[in-house]
C-alpha positions as CSV (number, residue, x, y, z in Angstrom):
1,M,-11.2,8.1,-16.0
2,R,-9.6,11.3,-15.0
3,I,-7.5,11.9,-11.9
4,G,-10.4,13.5,-10.0
5,E,-12.6,10.5,-10.5
6,L,-9.9,8.1,-9.5
7,A,-9.3,10.2,-6.3
8,R,-13.0,10.2,-5.5
9,R,-13.5,6.5,-6.1
10,T,-10.4,5.5,-4.0
11,G,-10.4,8.2,-1.3
12,V,-6.8,9.0,-2.2
13,S,-5.8,12.6,-2.9
14,E,-4.9,13.7,-6.4
15,R,-1.5,14.7,-5.0
16,S,-0.9,11.2,-3.8
17,L,-2.0,9.7,-7.2
18,R,0.6,12.0,-8.9
19,Y,3.2,10.8,-6.4
20,Y,2.3,7.1,-7.1
21,E,2.8,7.8,-10.8
22,K,6.1,9.5,-10.2
23,Q,7.3,6.5,-8.1
24,G,6.3,4.1,-10.9
25,L,3.4,2.6,-8.9
26,L,0.6,3.8,-11.1
27,A,0.4,4.5,-14.8
28,A,-1.7,6.9,-16.8
29,E,-2.2,7.7,-20.4
30,R,-2.2,11.3,-21.5
31,T,-4.9,13.0,-23.5
32,P,-3.9,15.4,-26.3
33,G,-4.6,18.2,-23.8
34,G,-2.2,16.6,-21.3
35,H,-4.8,15.3,-18.9
36,R,-4.2,12.0,-17.1
37,E,-6.5,9.2,-18.1
38,Y,-6.6,6.0,-15.9
39,A,-7.9,2.6,-16.9
40,E,-10.6,1.0,-14.7
41,V,-8.0,-1.3,-13.2
42,A,-6.3,1.7,-11.6
43,V,-9.0,1.6,-8.9
44,D,-7.8,-1.8,-7.7
45,R,-4.2,-0.8,-8.1
46,V,-4.6,2.3,-5.9
47,I,-6.4,0.2,-3.3
48,R,-3.6,-2.3,-3.3
49,I,-1.0,0.4,-3.0
50,Q,-2.8,1.8,0.0
51,E,-3.0,-1.6,1.6
52,L,0.7,-2.1,1.2
53,Y,1.5,1.4,2.6
54,A,-0.8,0.6,5.6
55,A,1.2,-2.6,6.1
56,G,4.3,-0.4,6.6
57,L,6.0,-1.0,3.2
58,C,7.9,1.9,1.6
59,S,7.3,3.0,-2.0
60,S,10.5,1.3,-3.3
61,K,9.4,-2.0,-1.8
62,I,5.9,-1.6,-3.2
63,A,7.4,-0.8,-6.6
64,Q,9.2,-4.2,-6.4
65,L,6.2,-6.1,-5.3
66,L,3.4,-4.7,-7.5
67,P,4.5,-6.2,-10.8
68,C,4.2,-9.6,-9.1
69,M,0.7,-9.0,-7.8
70,R,-2.7,-9.1,-9.5
71,D,-4.6,-5.9,-8.9
72,G,-8.1,-7.4,-8.4
73,D,-7.3,-9.7,-5.5
74,G,-3.6,-9.1,-4.7
75,G,-2.7,-12.7,-5.4
76,P,0.4,-13.6,-7.3
77,S,0.6,-12.9,-11.0
78,A,2.1,-15.0,-13.7
79,V,5.4,-13.2,-13.1
80,A,5.5,-13.9,-9.3
81,T,8.9,-15.2,-8.3
82,P,10.3,-17.0,-5.3
83,R,11.8,-13.6,-4.4
84,L,8.2,-12.2,-4.0
85,L,7.5,-15.0,-1.5
86,A,10.7,-14.3,0.4
87,D,10.0,-10.5,0.5
88,L,6.5,-10.9,1.6
89,T,7.5,-13.4,4.3
90,A,10.1,-11.0,5.5
91,E,7.6,-8.1,5.6
92,R,5.1,-10.3,7.5
93,A,7.8,-11.1,10.1
94,R,8.6,-7.4,10.5
95,I,4.9,-6.7,11.0
96,D,4.7,-9.5,13.6
97,R,7.6,-7.9,15.5
98,T,5.9,-4.6,15.4
99,I,2.7,-6.1,16.7
100,T,4.6,-7.8,19.5
101,D,6.3,-4.5,20.4
102,L,3.0,-2.6,20.4
103,L,1.3,-5.2,22.6
104,R,4.2,-4.9,25.1
105,S,3.8,-1.1,25.1
106,R,0.1,-1.4,25.6
107,D,0.6,-3.7,28.5
108,T,3.1,-1.3,30.1
109,L,0.6,1.6,29.7
110,D,-2.2,-0.6,31.2
111,E,0.1,-1.2,34.2
112,V,0.8,2.5,34.6
113,I,-2.9,3.4,34.2
114,D,-3.9,0.8,36.8
115,A,-1.2,2.1,39.2
116,A,-2.3,5.7,38.8
117,R,-5.9,4.8,39.5
118,G,-4.7,3.2,42.8
Protein backbone atom coordinates (compact mmCIF):
# COMPACT_ATOMS: atom_id res chain seq x y z
CA MET A 1 0.00 0.00 0.00
CA ARG A 2 1.11 3.56 -0.57
CA ILE A 3 1.89 6.03 2.20
CA GLY A 4 -1.48 7.79 1.93
CA GLU A 5 -3.34 4.52 2.45
CA LEU A 6 -1.18 3.62 5.44
CA ALA A 7 -1.77 7.08 6.91
CA ARG A 8 -5.53 6.73 6.41
CA ARG A 9 -5.69 3.24 7.93
CA THR A 10 -3.61 4.13 11.00
CA GLY A 11 -4.62 7.73 11.58
CA VAL A 12 -0.95 8.74 11.48
CA SER A 13 0.21 11.58 9.24
CA GLU A 14 2.35 10.91 6.19
CA ARG A 15 4.99 13.16 7.74
CA SER A 16 5.11 10.93 10.84
CA LEU A 17 5.36 7.82 8.68
CA ARG A 18 8.34 9.30 6.85
CA TYR A 19 9.88 10.15 10.24
CA TYR A 20 9.37 6.57 11.43
CA GLU A 21 11.13 5.35 8.31
CA LYS A 22 14.02 7.78 8.84
CA GLN A 23 14.36 6.55 12.46
CA GLY A 24 14.47 2.92 11.31
CA LEU A 25 11.11 2.11 12.91
CA LEU A 26 9.29 1.38 9.65
CA ALA A 27 10.45 0.01 6.32
CA ALA A 28 9.10 0.60 2.84
CA GLU A 29 9.99 -0.70 -0.58
CA ARG A 30 10.34 1.80 -3.40
CA THR A 31 8.57 1.57 -6.71
CA PRO A 32 10.52 2.31 -9.90
CA GLY A 33 8.94 5.78 -9.71
CA GLY A 34 10.27 6.29 -6.18
CA HIS A 35 6.96 5.91 -4.33
CA ARG A 36 6.92 4.16 -0.96
CA GLU A 37 5.13 0.81 -0.86
CA TYR A 38 4.31 -0.73 2.52
CA ALA A 39 3.43 -4.32 3.28
CA GLU A 40 0.15 -5.10 5.05
CA VAL A 41 2.03 -5.74 8.31
CA ALA A 42 3.01 -2.06 8.34
CA VAL A 43 -0.45 -1.26 9.76
CA ASP A 44 0.27 -3.32 12.90
CA ARG A 45 3.80 -1.91 13.08
CA VAL A 46 2.57 1.70 13.02
CA ILE A 47 -0.07 0.95 15.65
CA ARG A 48 2.62 -0.64 17.84
CA ILE A 49 4.88 2.40 17.37
CA GLN A 50 2.04 4.71 18.38
CA GLU A 51 1.34 2.64 21.49
CA LEU A 52 4.98 2.79 22.52
CA TYR A 53 5.12 6.55 21.96
CA ALA A 54 1.93 6.93 24.00
CA ALA A 55 3.61 4.96 26.80
CA GLY A 56 6.31 7.63 26.86
CA LEU A 57 9.11 5.81 25.05
CA CYS A 58 11.42 7.80 22.79
CA SER A 59 12.18 6.77 19.21
CA SER A 60 15.63 5.38 20.08
CA LYS A 61 14.14 3.10 22.76
CA ILE A 62 11.36 2.05 20.39
CA ALA A 63 13.98 1.22 17.75
CA GLN A 64 15.70 -1.06 20.28
CA LEU A 65 12.47 -2.81 21.30
CA LEU A 66 10.67 -3.24 17.97
CA PRO A 67 12.92 -6.02 16.62
CA CYS A 68 12.04 -8.04 19.72
CA MET A 69 8.26 -7.63 19.35
CA ARG A 70 5.73 -9.22 17.04
CA ASP A 71 3.69 -6.64 15.18
CA GLY A 72 0.32 -8.37 15.36
CA ASP A 73 0.03 -8.69 19.12
CA GLY A 74 3.10 -6.95 20.52
CA GLY A 75 4.27 -10.15 22.19
CA PRO A 76 7.90 -11.20 22.19
CA SER A 77 9.35 -12.49 18.95
CA ALA A 78 11.82 -15.31 18.52
CA VAL A 79 14.65 -12.79 18.92
CA ALA A 80 13.37 -11.42 22.24
CA THR A 81 16.12 -11.28 24.81
CA PRO A 82 16.43 -10.91 28.58
CA ARG A 83 17.41 -7.31 27.83
CA LEU A 84 13.95 -6.75 26.32
CA LEU A 85 12.36 -7.92 29.56
CA ALA A 86 14.67 -5.70 31.61
CA ASP A 87 14.01 -2.66 29.38
CA LEU A 88 10.26 -3.18 29.42
CA THR A 89 10.26 -3.67 33.18
CA ALA A 90 12.23 -0.44 33.62
CA GLU A 91 9.85 1.46 31.33
CA ARG A 92 6.86 0.10 33.25
CA ALA A 93 8.42 1.25 36.53
CA ARG A 94 8.96 4.70 35.01
CA ILE A 95 5.30 4.82 33.94
CA ASP A 96 4.21 3.76 37.44
CA ARG A 97 6.25 6.62 38.92
CA THR A 98 4.67 9.05 36.48
CA ILE A 99 1.18 7.82 37.39
CA THR A 100 1.96 8.24 41.10
CA ASP A 101 3.20 11.78 40.48
CA LEU A 102 0.13 12.65 38.41
CA LEU A 103 -2.23 11.27 41.06
CA ARG A 104 -0.46 13.34 43.69
CA SER A 105 -0.81 16.45 41.51
CA ARG A 106 -4.50 15.72 40.94
CA ASP A 107 -5.06 15.34 44.69
CA THR A 108 -3.35 18.67 45.31
CA LEU A 109 -5.52 20.36 42.67
CA ASP A 110 -8.64 18.81 44.22
CA GLU A 111 -7.66 20.29 47.59
CA VAL A 112 -7.15 23.73 46.05
CA ILE A 113 -10.44 23.51 44.15
CA ASP A 114 -12.30 22.44 47.31
CA ALA A 115 -10.70 25.27 49.31
CA ALA A 116 -11.58 27.81 46.61
CA ARG A 117 -15.21 26.68 46.60
CA GLY A 118 -15.27 27.32 50.35
